[in-house]
Short mmCIF file of the C-alpha atoms (twelve columns), coordinates in Angstrom:
data_MODEL
# 
_entry.id   MODEL 
# 
loop_
_atom_site.group_PDB 
_atom_site.id 
_atom_site.type_symbol 
_atom_site.label_atom_id 
_atom_site.label_alt_id 
_atom_site.label_comp_id 
_atom_site.label_asym_id 
_atom_site.label_seq_id 
_atom_site.Cartn_x 
_atom_site.Cartn_y 
_atom_site.Cartn_z 
_atom_site.pdbx_PDB_model_num 
ATOM 1   C CA . UNK A 1   28.682  15.223  -22.782 1 
ATOM 2   C CA . UNK A 2   28.275  13.671  -19.328 1 
ATOM 3   C CA . UNK A 3   25.770  10.862  -19.378 1 
ATOM 4   C CA . UNK A 4   23.933  9.153   -16.545 1 
ATOM 5   C CA . UNK A 5   24.743  5.492   -17.190 1 
ATOM 6   C CA . UNK A 6   22.498  4.087   -14.441 1 
ATOM 7   C CA . UNK A 7   19.898  2.975   -17.009 1 
ATOM 8   C CA . UNK A 8   22.526  0.963   -18.877 1 
ATOM 9   C CA . UNK A 9   23.525  -0.714  -15.610 1 
ATOM 10  C CA . UNK A 10  19.907  -1.638  -15.025 1 
ATOM 11  C CA . UNK A 11  19.837  -3.064  -18.547 1 
ATOM 12  C CA . UNK A 12  22.590  -5.432  -17.420 1 
ATOM 13  C CA . UNK A 13  25.826  -3.851  -18.571 1 
ATOM 14  C CA . UNK A 14  28.877  -3.563  -16.324 1 
ATOM 15  C CA . UNK A 15  31.199  -0.543  -16.249 1 
ATOM 16  C CA . UNK A 16  33.599  -1.830  -18.936 1 
ATOM 17  C CA . UNK A 17  30.735  -2.780  -21.244 1 
ATOM 18  C CA . UNK A 18  29.233  0.684   -20.861 1 
ATOM 19  C CA . UNK A 19  32.566  2.346   -21.647 1 
ATOM 20  C CA . UNK A 20  33.087  0.249   -24.781 1 
ATOM 21  C CA . UNK A 21  29.503  0.613   -26.000 1 
ATOM 22  C CA . UNK A 22  29.579  4.398   -25.608 1 
ATOM 23  C CA . UNK A 23  32.982  4.548   -27.315 1 
ATOM 24  C CA . UNK A 24  31.589  2.612   -30.278 1 
ATOM 25  C CA . UNK A 25  28.585  4.920   -30.515 1 
ATOM 26  C CA . UNK A 26  30.936  7.905   -30.644 1 
ATOM 27  C CA . UNK A 27  33.583  6.461   -32.960 1 
ATOM 28  C CA . UNK A 28  31.451  4.361   -35.253 1 
ATOM 29  C CA . UNK A 29  33.057  1.341   -36.933 1 
ATOM 30  C CA . UNK A 30  36.409  0.773   -35.221 1 
ATOM 31  C CA . UNK A 31  39.076  -1.812  -34.448 1 
ATOM 32  C CA . UNK A 32  39.468  -3.308  -30.980 1 
ATOM 33  C CA . UNK A 33  42.710  -1.369  -30.468 1 
ATOM 34  C CA . UNK A 34  41.092  1.946   -31.248 1 
ATOM 35  C CA . UNK A 35  38.131  1.154   -28.984 1 
ATOM 36  C CA . UNK A 36  40.475  0.130   -26.169 1 
ATOM 37  C CA . UNK A 37  42.234  3.490   -26.434 1 
ATOM 38  C CA . UNK A 38  38.960  5.422   -26.551 1 
ATOM 39  C CA . UNK A 39  37.474  3.514   -23.583 1 
ATOM 40  C CA . UNK A 40  40.700  3.601   -21.577 1 
ATOM 41  C CA . UNK A 41  40.940  -0.184  -21.299 1 
ATOM 42  C CA . UNK A 42  43.640  -2.777  -21.865 1 
ATOM 43  C CA . UNK A 43  43.439  -4.296  -25.372 1 
ATOM 44  C CA . UNK A 44  42.715  -7.793  -24.019 1 
ATOM 45  C CA . UNK A 45  39.997  -6.418  -21.755 1 
ATOM 46  C CA . UNK A 46  38.561  -4.579  -24.729 1 
ATOM 47  C CA . UNK A 47  38.300  -7.832  -26.738 1 
ATOM 48  C CA . UNK A 48  36.584  -9.651  -23.864 1 
ATOM 49  C CA . UNK A 49  34.187  -6.757  -23.398 1 
ATOM 50  C CA . UNK A 50  33.349  -6.628  -27.104 1 
ATOM 51  C CA . UNK A 51  32.567  -10.352 -27.006 1 
ATOM 52  C CA . UNK A 52  30.236  -9.759  -24.074 1 
ATOM 53  C CA . UNK A 53  28.496  -6.899  -25.893 1 
ATOM 54  C CA . UNK A 54  27.985  -9.128  -28.943 1 
ATOM 55  C CA . UNK A 55  26.314  -11.683 -26.668 1 
ATOM 56  C CA . UNK A 56  24.043  -8.873  -25.443 1 
ATOM 57  C CA . UNK A 57  23.204  -8.165  -29.086 1 
ATOM 58  C CA . UNK A 58  24.561  -4.622  -28.923 1 
ATOM 59  C CA . UNK A 59  27.633  -5.002  -31.118 1 
ATOM 60  C CA . UNK A 60  28.272  -6.520  -34.541 1 
ATOM 61  C CA . UNK A 61  31.484  -6.922  -36.526 1 
ATOM 62  C CA . UNK A 62  32.725  -7.217  -40.071 1 
ATOM 63  C CA . UNK A 63  36.062  -8.237  -41.556 1 
ATOM 64  C CA . UNK A 64  37.851  -5.955  -44.005 1 
ATOM 65  C CA . UNK A 65  41.263  -6.761  -45.404 1 
ATOM 66  C CA . UNK A 66  41.682  -9.490  -42.803 1 
ATOM 67  C CA . UNK A 67  40.972  -7.018  -40.009 1 
ATOM 68  C CA . UNK A 68  37.989  -7.171  -37.649 1 
ATOM 69  C CA . UNK A 69  35.950  -4.001  -37.284 1 
ATOM 70  C CA . UNK A 70  33.338  -3.557  -34.581 1 
ATOM 71  C CA . UNK A 71  30.216  -1.409  -34.695 1 
ATOM 72  C CA . UNK A 72  27.466  -0.644  -32.201 1 
ATOM 73  C CA . UNK A 73  23.922  -1.494  -33.210 1 
ATOM 74  C CA . UNK A 74  21.467  1.463   -33.098 1 
ATOM 75  C CA . UNK A 75  20.514  2.442   -29.522 1 
ATOM 76  C CA . UNK A 76  16.862  1.579   -30.240 1 
ATOM 77  C CA . UNK A 77  18.021  -2.052  -30.154 1 
ATOM 78  C CA . UNK A 78  18.137  -1.668  -26.376 1 
ATOM 79  C CA . UNK A 79  14.344  -1.376  -26.403 1 
ATOM 80  C CA . UNK A 80  13.943  -4.334  -28.760 1 
ATOM 81  C CA . UNK A 81  16.205  -6.501  -26.625 1 
ATOM 82  C CA . UNK A 82  14.399  -5.414  -23.463 1 
ATOM 83  C CA . UNK A 83  11.066  -6.344  -25.056 1 
ATOM 84  C CA . UNK A 84  12.413  -9.746  -26.113 1 
ATOM 85  C CA . UNK A 85  13.632  -10.386 -22.560 1 
ATOM 86  C CA . UNK A 86  10.275  -9.333  -21.157 1 
ATOM 87  C CA . UNK A 87  8.391   -11.651 -23.541 1 
ATOM 88  C CA . UNK A 88  10.733  -14.524 -22.693 1 
ATOM 89  C CA . UNK A 89  10.184  -14.018 -18.972 1 
ATOM 90  C CA . UNK A 90  6.405   -13.730 -19.435 1 
ATOM 91  C CA . UNK A 91  6.350   -17.087 -21.194 1 
ATOM 92  C CA . UNK A 92  7.849   -18.892 -18.201 1 
ATOM 93  C CA . UNK A 93  6.092   -16.951 -15.420 1 
ATOM 94  C CA . UNK A 94  3.475   -19.727 -14.868 1 
ATOM 95  C CA . UNK A 95  6.225   -22.318 -14.298 1 
ATOM 96  C CA . UNK A 96  8.188   -19.958 -12.058 1 
ATOM 97  C CA . UNK A 97  5.034   -19.195 -10.054 1 
ATOM 98  C CA . UNK A 98  4.432   -22.913 -9.551  1 
ATOM 99  C CA . UNK A 99  7.993   -23.434 -8.329  1 
ATOM 100 C CA . UNK A 100 7.599   -20.469 -5.989  1 
ATOM 101 C CA . UNK A 101 4.292   -21.783 -4.666  1 
ATOM 102 C CA . UNK A 102 5.748   -25.231 -4.007  1 
ATOM 103 C CA . UNK A 103 8.844   -23.876 -2.286  1 
ATOM 104 C CA . UNK A 104 7.049   -21.301 -0.139  1 
ATOM 105 C CA . UNK A 105 4.074   -23.368 0.944   1 
ATOM 106 C CA . UNK A 106 4.414   -23.702 4.689   1 
ATOM 107 C CA . UNK A 107 2.214   -25.906 6.783   1 
ATOM 108 C CA . UNK A 108 0.780   -23.849 9.636   1 
ATOM 109 C CA . UNK A 109 -0.743  -25.385 12.721  1 
ATOM 110 C CA . UNK A 110 -2.610  -23.822 15.619  1 
ATOM 111 C CA . UNK A 111 -3.751  -25.319 18.902  1 
ATOM 112 C CA . UNK A 112 -7.088  -24.278 20.409  1 
ATOM 113 C CA . UNK A 113 -7.759  -24.975 24.079  1 
ATOM 114 C CA . UNK A 114 -11.214 -24.932 25.667  1 
ATOM 115 C CA . UNK A 115 -14.735 -24.958 24.239  1 
ATOM 116 C CA . UNK A 116 -14.734 -21.184 23.627  1 
ATOM 117 C CA . UNK A 117 -11.691 -21.564 21.399  1 
ATOM 118 C CA . UNK A 118 -13.217 -24.532 19.589  1 
ATOM 119 C CA . UNK A 119 -16.318 -22.461 18.832  1 
ATOM 120 C CA . UNK A 120 -14.022 -20.020 17.015  1 
ATOM 121 C CA . UNK A 121 -13.165 -22.840 14.616  1 
ATOM 122 C CA . UNK A 122 -16.848 -23.252 13.786  1 
ATOM 123 C CA . UNK A 123 -17.082 -19.477 13.339  1 
ATOM 124 C CA . UNK A 124 -14.213 -19.747 10.853  1 
ATOM 125 C CA . UNK A 125 -15.999 -22.533 8.952   1 
ATOM 126 C CA . UNK A 126 -18.845 -20.072 8.301   1 
ATOM 127 C CA . UNK A 127 -16.463 -18.112 6.060   1 
ATOM 128 C CA . UNK A 128 -16.326 -20.975 3.566   1 
ATOM 129 C CA . UNK A 129 -18.845 -22.268 1.031   1 
ATOM 130 C CA . UNK A 130 -18.682 -25.882 2.152   1 
ATOM 131 C CA . UNK A 131 -17.100 -28.313 4.586   1 
ATOM 132 C CA . UNK A 132 -16.825 -32.039 5.268   1 
ATOM 133 C CA . UNK A 133 -16.853 -33.656 8.715   1 
ATOM 134 C CA . UNK A 134 -15.622 -37.061 9.842   1 
ATOM 135 C CA . UNK A 135 -16.549 -38.705 13.129  1 
ATOM 136 C CA . UNK A 136 -18.999 -36.191 14.547  1 
ATOM 137 C CA . UNK A 137 -20.470 -37.728 17.715  1 
ATOM 138 C CA . UNK A 138 -22.914 -36.919 20.461  1 
ATOM 139 C CA . UNK A 139 -20.049 -35.739 22.667  1 
ATOM 140 C CA . UNK A 140 -19.474 -32.880 20.191  1 
ATOM 141 C CA . UNK A 141 -23.146 -31.918 20.351  1 
ATOM 142 C CA . UNK A 142 -23.025 -31.914 24.157  1 
ATOM 143 C CA . UNK A 143 -19.757 -29.963 24.355  1 
ATOM 144 C CA . UNK A 144 -21.002 -27.198 22.044  1 
ATOM 145 C CA . UNK A 145 -24.325 -26.882 23.882  1 
ATOM 146 C CA . UNK A 146 -26.728 -24.244 22.425  1 
ATOM 147 C CA . UNK A 147 -23.987 -23.115 20.037  1 
ATOM 148 C CA . UNK A 148 -24.454 -26.334 18.032  1 
ATOM 149 C CA . UNK A 149 -27.972 -25.290 16.975  1 
ATOM 150 C CA . UNK A 150 -26.850 -21.685 16.393  1 
ATOM 151 C CA . UNK A 151 -24.100 -22.922 14.074  1 
ATOM 152 C CA . UNK A 152 -26.591 -25.075 12.131  1 
ATOM 153 C CA . UNK A 153 -28.905 -22.087 11.758  1 
ATOM 154 C CA . UNK A 154 -26.145 -19.740 10.628  1 
ATOM 155 C CA . UNK A 155 -24.723 -22.111 8.040   1 
ATOM 156 C CA . UNK A 156 -28.229 -22.713 6.671   1 
ATOM 157 C CA . UNK A 157 -28.827 -18.964 6.326   1 
ATOM 158 C CA . UNK A 158 -25.466 -18.552 4.585   1 
ATOM 159 C CA . UNK A 159 -26.172 -21.432 2.203   1 
ATOM 160 C CA . UNK A 160 -23.095 -23.369 3.297   1 
ATOM 161 C CA . UNK A 161 -23.094 -26.933 2.038   1 
ATOM 162 C CA . UNK A 162 -22.031 -29.648 4.445   1 
ATOM 163 C CA . UNK A 163 -21.443 -33.379 4.402   1 
ATOM 164 C CA . UNK A 164 -21.182 -35.120 7.757   1 
ATOM 165 C CA . UNK A 165 -20.129 -38.723 8.252   1 
ATOM 166 C CA . UNK A 166 -20.691 -40.354 11.639  1 
ATOM 167 C CA . UNK A 167 -21.042 -43.762 13.273  1 
ATOM 168 C CA . UNK A 168 -24.333 -45.618 12.749  1 
ATOM 169 C CA . UNK A 169 -25.079 -45.570 16.487  1 
ATOM 170 C CA . UNK A 170 -25.647 -41.801 16.316  1 
ATOM 171 C CA . UNK A 171 -28.373 -42.006 13.639  1 
ATOM 172 C CA . UNK A 172 -31.195 -41.137 16.055  1 
ATOM 173 C CA . UNK A 173 -29.170 -38.780 18.254  1 
ATOM 174 C CA . UNK A 174 -29.384 -34.975 18.204  1 
ATOM 175 C CA . UNK A 175 -25.978 -34.691 16.568  1 
ATOM 176 C CA . UNK A 176 -27.526 -36.359 13.494  1 
ATOM 177 C CA . UNK A 177 -31.169 -35.293 13.565  1 
ATOM 178 C CA . UNK A 178 -30.355 -31.623 14.248  1 
ATOM 179 C CA . UNK A 179 -27.565 -31.393 11.674  1 
ATOM 180 C CA . UNK A 180 -28.538 -29.403 8.578   1 
ATOM 181 C CA . UNK A 181 -26.975 -30.790 5.405   1 
ATOM 182 C CA . UNK A 182 -26.130 -34.233 4.071   1 
ATOM 183 C CA . UNK A 183 -25.522 -36.864 6.734   1 
ATOM 184 C CA . UNK A 184 -24.352 -40.421 6.183   1 
ATOM 185 C CA . UNK A 185 -23.615 -43.249 8.569   1 
ATOM 186 C CA . UNK A 186 -21.052 -46.009 8.744   1 
ATOM 187 C CA . UNK A 187 -20.988 -49.182 10.834  1 
ATOM 188 C CA . UNK A 188 -17.247 -49.456 10.357  1 
ATOM 189 C CA . UNK A 189 -16.129 -45.915 11.054  1 
ATOM 190 C CA . UNK A 190 -15.920 -44.414 14.522  1 
ATOM 191 C CA . UNK A 191 -13.301 -42.052 15.879  1 
ATOM 192 C CA . UNK A 192 -12.606 -40.379 19.229  1 
ATOM 193 C CA . UNK A 193 -12.146 -37.081 17.396  1 
ATOM 194 C CA . UNK A 194 -14.140 -34.920 14.997  1 
ATOM 195 C CA . UNK A 195 -12.298 -33.897 11.843  1 
ATOM 196 C CA . UNK A 196 -13.537 -30.933 9.812   1 
ATOM 197 C CA . UNK A 197 -12.144 -30.178 6.358   1 
ATOM 198 C CA . UNK A 198 -12.802 -26.705 4.942   1 
ATOM 199 C CA . UNK A 199 -10.835 -24.658 2.447   1 
ATOM 200 C CA . UNK A 200 -7.169  -25.508 2.933   1 
ATOM 201 C CA . UNK A 201 -7.737  -26.301 6.599   1 
ATOM 202 C CA . UNK A 202 -8.175  -29.442 8.655   1 
ATOM 203 C CA . UNK A 203 -9.482  -29.124 12.216  1 
ATOM 204 C CA . UNK A 204 -9.069  -32.138 14.514  1 
ATOM 205 C CA . UNK A 205 -11.308 -31.638 17.530  1 
ATOM 206 C CA . UNK A 206 -11.161 -33.541 20.813  1 
ATOM 207 C CA . UNK A 207 -14.103 -32.828 23.105  1 
ATOM 208 C CA . UNK A 208 -12.860 -34.824 26.107  1 
ATOM 209 C CA . UNK A 209 -9.916  -32.507 26.730  1 
ATOM 210 C CA . UNK A 210 -11.305 -30.163 25.144  1 
ATOM 211 C CA . UNK A 211 -8.834  -29.013 22.515  1 
ATOM 212 C CA . UNK A 212 -8.321  -28.841 18.768  1 
ATOM 213 C CA . UNK A 213 -5.531  -28.658 16.240  1 
ATOM 214 C CA . UNK A 214 -6.089  -26.697 13.036  1 
ATOM 215 C CA . UNK A 215 -3.677  -27.412 10.181  1 
ATOM 216 C CA . UNK A 216 -3.521  -24.945 7.295   1 
ATOM 217 C CA . UNK A 217 -2.058  -26.796 4.303   1 
ATOM 218 C CA . UNK A 218 -3.422  -27.373 0.825   1 
ATOM 219 C CA . UNK A 219 -1.707  -30.777 0.507   1 
ATOM 220 C CA . UNK A 220 -2.871  -32.055 3.881   1 
ATOM 221 C CA . UNK A 221 -6.429  -30.781 3.312   1 
ATOM 222 C CA . UNK A 222 -6.552  -32.581 -0.053  1 
ATOM 223 C CA . UNK A 223 -5.260  -35.776 1.553   1 
ATOM 224 C CA . UNK A 224 -7.963  -35.696 4.245   1 
ATOM 225 C CA . UNK A 225 -10.602 -34.805 1.654   1 
ATOM 226 C CA . UNK A 226 -9.633  -37.819 -0.466  1 
ATOM 227 C CA . UNK A 227 -9.922  -40.051 2.608   1 
ATOM 228 C CA . UNK A 228 -13.322 -38.537 3.381   1 
ATOM 229 C CA . UNK A 229 -14.560 -39.165 -0.181  1 
ATOM 230 C CA . UNK A 230 -13.591 -42.812 0.077   1 
ATOM 231 C CA . UNK A 231 -15.510 -43.299 3.333   1 
ATOM 232 C CA . UNK A 232 -18.420 -41.175 2.126   1 
ATOM 233 C CA . UNK A 233 -18.968 -43.287 -0.983  1 
ATOM 234 C CA . UNK A 234 -19.237 -46.436 1.146   1 
ATOM 235 C CA . UNK A 235 -21.484 -44.948 3.842   1 
ATOM 236 C CA . UNK A 236 -25.290 -45.220 4.152   1 
ATOM 237 C CA . UNK A 237 -27.750 -42.368 3.939   1 
# 
């Protein structure tokens, strides 16, 4: 009978192991010499292969009159062993996934030039449930023009939560009074840029140029968010 041995290769057996295993199934309990002859292998190779098959759990042996006899386990053991391997792999999948996530996480950065491009960042923010902003100033309000009020309206309609921290001097300016969401002020904090944290992204916006850098990284976003929380807790309403 000619057998397609591809399935046994996928199980993890090499050519010699397949030959010896099939020979054992055909011959039943046999000595290494007899198996070597049946499989067409050198006796030493046959011994090494039998050892490998025992490690796979497919062969067992017994000793009779000081002689070692080998025997194949029932073919259904292939299914049992496969199931055991599958269960073993399933148990460590969470750890493997974490290793994969850590090794494949790439920090992506994009540069946006011009006010039209910067507005696209605000459009992107509308896809998230919340965001935090550091250093929003009147220059941002001026640069965005009518779009600033449109953005506030859209985020309000979408139920997006926002927390905005800005310098105390902007308390009575449009950038503060027209902002929908929580706003706090700090005497100590003022920056030449506006930093928005949303999802895994951090957008650093410069209105003088105008340009922005958007960094897509879970670790960096968490770092900025932690910094924001520290400043937020010390700021005034």
